[in-house]
C-alpha positions as CSV (number, residue, x, y, z in Angstrom):
1,M,-23.6,-46.8,33.9
2,I,-21.8,-43.6,34.6
3,R,-18.8,-44.6,32.5
4,T,-21.1,-45.5,29.5
5,A,-22.9,-42.1,29.8
6,L,-19.6,-40.2,29.9
7,I,-18.2,-42.1,26.9
8,A,-21.4,-41.4,25.0
9,L,-21.2,-37.7,25.8
10,F,-17.5,-37.7,24.8
11,I,-18.3,-39.3,21.4
12,F,-21.1,-36.9,20.8
13,F,-19.1,-33.8,21.4
14,S,-16.1,-35.2,19.5
15,V,-18.2,-35.9,16.4
16,E,-19.8,-32.5,16.6
17,S,-16.5,-30.7,17.0
18,S,-15.0,-32.7,14.1
19,A,-17.9,-31.7,11.9
20,Q,-17.6,-28.1,12.8
21,V,-13.8,-28.1,12.1
22,Q,-14.5,-29.9,8.7
23,D,-17.1,-27.3,7.8
24,T,-14.7,-24.5,8.7
25,L,-11.9,-26.0,6.6
26,E,-14.2,-26.5,3.6
27,H,-15.4,-22.9,3.9
28,S,-11.9,-21.5,4.2
29,H,-10.8,-23.6,1.2
30,T,-13.7,-22.3,-0.9
31,V,-13.0,-18.7,0.0
32,A,-9.3,-19.1,-0.6
33,A,-9.9,-20.6,-3.9
34,A,-12.2,-17.7,-4.8
35,H,-9.8,-15.0,-3.6
36,N,-6.2,-15.3,-4.9
37,I,-3.5,-13.5,-3.0
38,K,-1.0,-13.7,-5.9
39,L,-3.6,-12.3,-8.3
40,A,-4.4,-9.4,-6.0
41,T,-0.7,-8.6,-5.7
42,T,-0.2,-8.9,-9.5
43,L,-3.2,-6.7,-10.2
44,A,-1.7,-4.0,-7.9
45,L,1.0,-3.4,-10.5
46,I,-1.9,-1.4,-12.1
47,P,-2.5,1.2,-9.4
48,G,-5.8,0.7,-7.7
49,A,-6.6,-2.6,-9.4
50,G,-5.5,-4.7,-6.4
51,Q,-7.7,-2.6,-4.0
52,I,-10.7,-3.1,-6.3
53,Y,-10.1,-6.9,-6.4
54,N,-9.9,-7.0,-2.6
55,K,-13.3,-5.1,-2.6
56,K,-11.6,-2.1,-0.9
57,Y,-13.1,0.3,-3.4
58,W,-12.6,3.4,-1.3
59,K,-8.9,2.9,-1.4
60,A,-8.6,3.0,-5.2
61,P,-9.3,6.8,-5.4
62,L,-6.8,7.4,-2.7
63,V,-4.1,5.6,-4.6
64,W,-4.9,7.4,-7.8
65,G,-5.0,10.8,-6.0
66,A,-1.6,10.2,-4.3
67,L,0.0,9.0,-7.5
68,G,-1.5,11.8,-9.5
69,G,-0.5,14.5,-7.0
70,V,3.1,13.3,-6.8
71,T,3.3,13.0,-10.6
72,Y,2.0,16.5,-11.1
73,Y,4.5,17.9,-8.6
74,Y,7.3,16.0,-10.4
75,V,6.2,17.3,-13.9
76,D,5.9,20.9,-12.5
77,L,9.5,20.7,-11.1
78,T,10.8,19.4,-14.4
79,Q,9.2,22.3,-16.3
80,D,10.8,24.8,-14.0
81,F,14.1,23.1,-14.3
82,N,13.9,23.2,-18.1
83,S,13.0,26.9,-18.0
84,Y,16.3,27.8,-16.1
85,E,18.2,25.5,-18.4
86,S,16.8,27.4,-21.4
87,V,18.2,30.7,-19.8
88,L,21.6,29.1,-19.6
89,Q,21.4,28.0,-23.2
90,L,20.4,31.5,-24.2
91,I,23.5,32.9,-22.5
92,I,25.6,30.4,-24.3
93,D,24.0,31.0,-27.7
94,E,24.0,34.8,-27.4
95,P,27.4,35.9,-25.9
96,T,26.9,39.5,-27.0
97,L,24.2,39.9,-24.3
98,Q,26.0,41.2,-21.3
99,T,23.3,42.2,-18.8
100,R,20.1,40.7,-17.4
101,T,18.1,43.6,-19.0
102,E,19.5,42.6,-22.5
103,L,18.6,39.0,-21.9
104,E,15.0,39.8,-20.8
105,T,14.6,42.2,-23.8
106,F,15.9,39.5,-26.2
107,A,13.6,36.8,-24.9
108,P,10.8,38.2,-22.6
109,E,8.6,35.1,-22.9
110,L,11.4,33.0,-21.4
111,F,11.9,35.2,-18.3
112,S,8.2,35.8,-17.7
113,G,7.5,32.1,-17.0
114,L,10.2,31.6,-14.4
115,P,9.0,30.7,-10.9
116,A,11.7,32.8,-9.2
117,P,13.3,36.0,-10.6
118,F,17.0,36.8,-11.0
119,Y,18.7,39.4,-8.8
120,Q,22.1,39.7,-10.5
121,N,22.5,42.3,-13.2
122,S,25.4,40.7,-15.1
123,T,25.1,37.8,-17.5
124,N,27.5,35.8,-15.4
125,G,25.5,36.5,-12.3
126,V,22.3,35.4,-14.0
127,A,24.1,32.2,-15.1
128,Q,25.2,31.5,-11.5
129,E,21.7,32.0,-10.1
130,A,20.2,29.8,-12.8
131,M,22.5,27.0,-11.9
132,G,21.7,27.4,-8.2
133,Y,17.9,27.2,-9.0
134,M,18.5,24.2,-11.1
135,E,20.4,22.4,-8.4
136,A,17.6,23.0,-5.9
137,L,15.0,21.8,-8.4
138,R,17.1,18.7,-9.2
139,T,17.1,17.8,-5.5
140,Q,13.3,18.4,-5.1
141,R,12.7,16.4,-8.2
142,E,14.6,13.4,-6.8
143,Y,12.5,13.6,-3.7
144,A,9.4,13.6,-5.8
145,L,10.6,10.6,-7.7
146,F,11.3,8.7,-4.5
147,G,7.8,9.7,-3.3
148,L,6.2,8.5,-6.5
149,L,8.0,5.1,-6.2
150,G,7.1,4.9,-2.5
151,V,3.4,5.4,-3.2
152,Y,3.5,2.9,-5.9
153,L,5.1,0.3,-3.7
154,L,2.7,1.0,-0.9
155,N,-0.1,0.4,-3.3
156,I,1.3,-3.1,-4.0
157,L,2.0,-3.8,-0.3
158,D,-1.5,-2.6,0.7
159,A,-3.2,-4.9,-1.8
160,N,-1.1,-7.9,-0.7
161,I,-1.9,-7.3,3.0
162,D,-5.6,-6.9,2.3
163,A,-5.6,-10.1,0.3
164,H,-4.1,-12.0,3.2
165,L,-6.7,-10.6,5.6
166,F,-9.6,-11.1,3.2
167,D,-10.4,-14.5,4.6
168,F,-10.0,-13.4,8.2
169,D,-13.3,-14.1,10.0
170,V,-14.4,-11.2,12.2
171,S,-18.1,-12.1,12.1
172,D,-20.5,-12.3,15.0
173,D,-20.8,-16.0,14.6
174,L,-17.6,-16.7,16.5
175,S,-18.4,-18.3,19.9
176,L,-16.8,-20.2,22.7
177,R,-18.5,-23.3,24.0
178,P,-17.4,-25.6,26.9
179,S,-17.6,-29.4,26.5
180,L,-16.9,-32.4,28.8
181,N,-14.2,-34.9,28.1
182,T,-13.0,-38.1,29.8
183,N,-10.1,-40.4,29.7
184,T,-11.1,-43.0,27.1
185,R,-8.4,-45.4,28.1
186,A,-9.6,-45.8,31.7
187,Y,-10.8,-49.3,32.6
188,R,-11.8,-48.7,36.2
189,P,-14.1,-46.1,37.7
190,T,-11.3,-44.8,39.9
191,E,-9.3,-44.0,36.8
192,L,-12.0,-41.7,35.4
193,A,-11.0,-38.1,35.6
194,P,-13.2,-35.2,34.7
195,G,-12.0,-32.8,32.1
196,F,-13.0,-29.5,30.6
197,T,-12.5,-28.3,27.0
198,L,-13.2,-25.0,25.4
199,V,-14.4,-25.3,21.8
200,L,-14.0,-22.3,19.5
201,A,-16.9,-22.5,17.0
202,L,-16.2,-20.7,13.7
């Protein structure tokens, strides 16, 4: 009698657990089919699109802002670099101009837009300073370019990670329930051994 009751309980809990696992697998399959990780990563090639697909809408403006800020910085550095390059070109094109004052008088609009002034008075001194500024700006521009590439790659990586975690269940429905199991191959009462199983219901 006890053996029959234990077997019945075991079958009941086994069937219920199998049904729960099957429902969980079907649910996971349905969600996975609806949310494509590869598509989210591909969409991230367009900055912010992957975040929108993953329903992380608040991240898209952050991506756009970071890319926009680094791009603006890069463009600004390029304009300053070109300004000093124009000064060097002026010195080459006008060899008769021997002093900084003559250069500034000849092209005042060129010198008024420079981010940093010249301190040397001779044309050669101005040329040396211009090349020094250009070298510093070239280095900063390279850093800005690496920063732009880094933000772009982080945008893709973030979209890929969020897509992988999209199906991760963190709801309040997760529960842990104990159940009783027995040795189904036992043929004598003395072979029956009590067991304890924890079932994670999703």
